[in-house]
C-alpha positions in Angstrom: -0.6 2.6 21.4 2.9 1.1 21.4 5.7 3.3 20.4 9.0 1.9 19.2 12.0 4.0 18.1 12.4 3.9 14.3 15.7 2.0 14.5 14.2 -0.7 16.6 11.1 -0.9 14.4 13.3 -1.3 11.3 15.4 -4.0 13.0 12.3 -5.8 14.1 10.7 -5.7 10.6 13.9 -6.7 8.8 14.1 -9.9 10.9 10.8 -11.1 9.5 10.0 -12.2 6.0 7.5 -9.3 5.6 10.2 -7.0 6.7 12.4 -8.1 3.9 9.7 -7.1 1.5 9.7 -3.6 3.1 13.5 -3.4 2.7 13.1 -4.4 -1.0 10.5 -1.6 -1.5 12.9 0.9 0.1 15.7 -0.2 -2.2 13.3 -0.1 -5.2 12.3 3.5 -4.3 15.8 4.9 -4.3 16.2 5.3 -8.1 12.9 7.2 -8.2 14.7 10.2 -6.9 17.0 12.3 -9.0 19.7 12.6 -6.3 21.5 15.6 -7.9 18.2 17.6 -7.7 15.9 15.7 -5.3 13.1 18.2 -5.5 13.0 17.9 -9.3 11.0 15.5 -11.4 11.5 11.8 -10.9 13.2 9.8 -13.6 10.5 7.2 -13.3 7.8 6.8 -15.9 4.1 6.8 -14.9 4.1 3.0 -15.4 7.0 2.6 -13.0 5.2 4.7 -10.4 2.0 2.8 -10.9 3.7 -0.5 -10.3 5.6 0.8 -7.3 2.3 2.2 -5.8 0.6 -1.1 -6.3 3.3 -3.0 -4.4 3.5 -0.4 -1.7 -0.3 -0.6 -1.2 -0.1 -4.4 -1.0 2.7 -4.2 1.6 0.8 -1.6 3.7 -2.3 -3.8 3.6 -0.3 -6.8 4.7 1.2 -4.8 7.6 -2.3 -3.8 8.7 -3.3 -7.4 8.8 -0.2 -8.5 10.7 -0.3 -6.0 13.5 -2.6 -6.2 16.4 -5.4 -3.8 16.9 -3.3 -1.9 19.4 -1.2 -0.4 16.6 -2.1 2.5 14.4 -0.5 2.6 10.9 -0.6 5.9 9.2 -0.2 6.2 5.5 1.6 9.5 5.0 2.4 9.2 1.3 0.2 12.2 0.6 1.6 14.2 3.5 1.0 14.3 7.3 
């Protein structure tokens, strides 16, 4: 399984059109955190979370399709 340091992986993805969609997801996610109390409840509504999850699922599925079979993509949104 290929391993790439996170910075290189991020640089590689942002250079591609799909990478820009990942960058947009990361930007979109930032306001979901209450930065003065990050472990507290999110300021997002359930509808906002549902829309974000839908877009994140689509991006993850697209990544699975784009990568060769030699790569393993782990979805850790629910923990390790």
